C-alpha positions as CSV (number, residue, x, y, z in Angstrom):
1,Q,0.0,0.0,0.0
2,V,1.3,3.4,-1.0
3,Q,1.7,5.8,1.9
4,L,1.6,9.6,1.5
5,V,3.6,12.1,3.6
6,E,2.9,15.8,3.1
7,S,5.2,18.6,4.3
8,G,6.1,22.3,3.7
9,G,3.2,24.0,5.3
10,G,3.4,26.9,7.8
11,L,2.3,30.4,8.7
12,V,2.8,33.0,5.9
13,Q,1.6,36.5,5.4
14,P,-0.9,37.4,2.6
15,G,1.0,37.7,-0.6
16,G,3.6,35.2,0.5
17,S,4.7,31.8,-1.0
18,L,5.0,28.3,0.2
19,R,6.1,25.1,-1.5
20,L,4.4,21.9,-0.4
21,S,5.8,18.4,-1.0
22,C,4.1,15.0,-1.0
23,A,6.3,12.0,-0.8
24,A,4.9,8.6,-1.7
25,S,6.2,5.2,-0.8
26,G,6.0,2.5,-3.4
27,S,7.3,2.1,-6.9
28,I,4.0,2.5,-8.7
29,F,3.6,6.2,-7.9
30,S,4.3,7.2,-11.5
31,I,1.2,5.5,-12.9
32,Y,-1.2,7.6,-10.8
33,D,-2.8,10.9,-11.6
34,M,-2.1,13.0,-8.4
35,G,-3.9,15.8,-6.8
36,W,-3.5,18.3,-4.1
37,F,-6.6,18.8,-1.9
38,R,-7.4,21.1,0.9
39,Q,-9.9,21.2,3.8
40,A,-10.7,24.4,5.7
41,P,-12.5,24.3,9.0
42,G,-16.1,23.5,8.6
43,K,-15.8,22.9,4.9
44,Q,-15.6,19.9,2.6
45,R,-12.3,18.7,1.2
46,E,-11.8,20.1,-2.3
47,L,-9.4,19.5,-5.1
48,V,-7.2,22.5,-5.9
49,A,-4.7,21.1,-8.4
50,G,-4.2,17.9,-10.3
51,I,-1.4,16.4,-12.5
52,T,-1.8,13.4,-14.7
53,S,0.8,10.6,-15.0
54,G,1.8,12.3,-18.3
55,G,2.2,15.8,-16.7
56,N,-0.9,17.5,-17.8
57,T,-2.3,19.9,-15.1
58,N,-5.6,21.3,-14.0
59,Y,-6.5,23.8,-11.3
60,A,-9.5,25.1,-9.4
61,D,-10.5,28.5,-10.5
62,S,-9.7,29.9,-7.0
63,V,-6.0,29.1,-7.4
64,K,-5.5,29.3,-11.1
65,G,-2.5,31.6,-11.9
66,R,-1.2,31.4,-8.3
67,F,-0.5,27.7,-7.7
68,T,1.6,25.3,-9.7
69,I,1.6,21.6,-9.4
70,S,4.5,19.4,-10.5
71,R,5.8,16.0,-10.0
72,D,9.1,14.1,-9.9
73,N,8.5,10.5,-10.6
74,A,12.1,9.5,-9.9
75,K,11.6,10.8,-6.4
76,N,8.0,9.7,-6.0
77,T,7.1,13.2,-5.1
78,V,4.5,15.7,-6.1
79,Y,4.8,19.4,-5.3
80,L,2.5,22.4,-5.0
81,Q,4.1,25.9,-5.4
82,M,1.8,28.4,-3.9
83,N,2.3,32.1,-4.6
84,S,0.3,35.2,-3.8
85,L,-1.3,33.4,-0.9
86,K,-4.6,34.7,0.5
87,P,-6.3,34.2,3.9
88,E,-8.9,32.1,2.1
89,D,-6.1,29.6,1.2
90,T,-5.8,28.7,4.9
91,A,-6.5,25.0,5.2
92,V,-4.9,21.6,5.7
93,Y,-3.5,20.4,2.5
94,Y,-3.4,16.8,1.4
95,C,-2.3,14.9,-1.7
96,N,-3.8,11.7,-3.1
97,A,-4.1,9.7,-6.3
98,Y,-7.4,10.3,-7.9
99,Y,-9.6,10.1,-10.9
100,S,-12.6,12.4,-11.2
101,T,-14.2,12.3,-7.7
102,V,-12.6,9.0,-6.6
103,T,-9.4,8.9,-4.5
104,Y,-7.4,5.7,-4.3
105,L,-5.0,5.9,-1.4
106,S,-5.3,6.3,2.3
107,W,-5.0,10.0,3.3
108,G,-1.8,11.2,4.9
109,Q,-1.7,13.5,7.9
110,G,-1.8,16.6,5.7
111,T,0.2,19.9,6.2
112,Q,-1.3,23.0,7.7
113,V,-1.2,26.2,5.7
114,T,-2.2,29.4,7.5
115,V,-2.2,32.7,5.7
116,S,-2.5,35.6,8.1
117,A,-1.1,39.0,8.9
């Protein structure tokens, strides 16, 4: 079973940047489409960015132009570069393998991102 470990979160001021990492165990990482999800207090978990096994990307409208997802299959790692952060980006961020509305792996512990002055 592939395990996911997210890191890179923290406290940042509005307009700042963070880079999140998600390391996956297991050699079959490269076949999955991967996504970054986030869950704010009292809200449902939502997909913010996805990347296919072939490197095609898609973004939620709320983060388009500010966030960039990438992957390094040799390192079994997916990244999320977050720029121009806003207070509404505050959430716990998770990664997972997914297709449409289905996720395939057990959720990791997530990484907290807090955007506040």
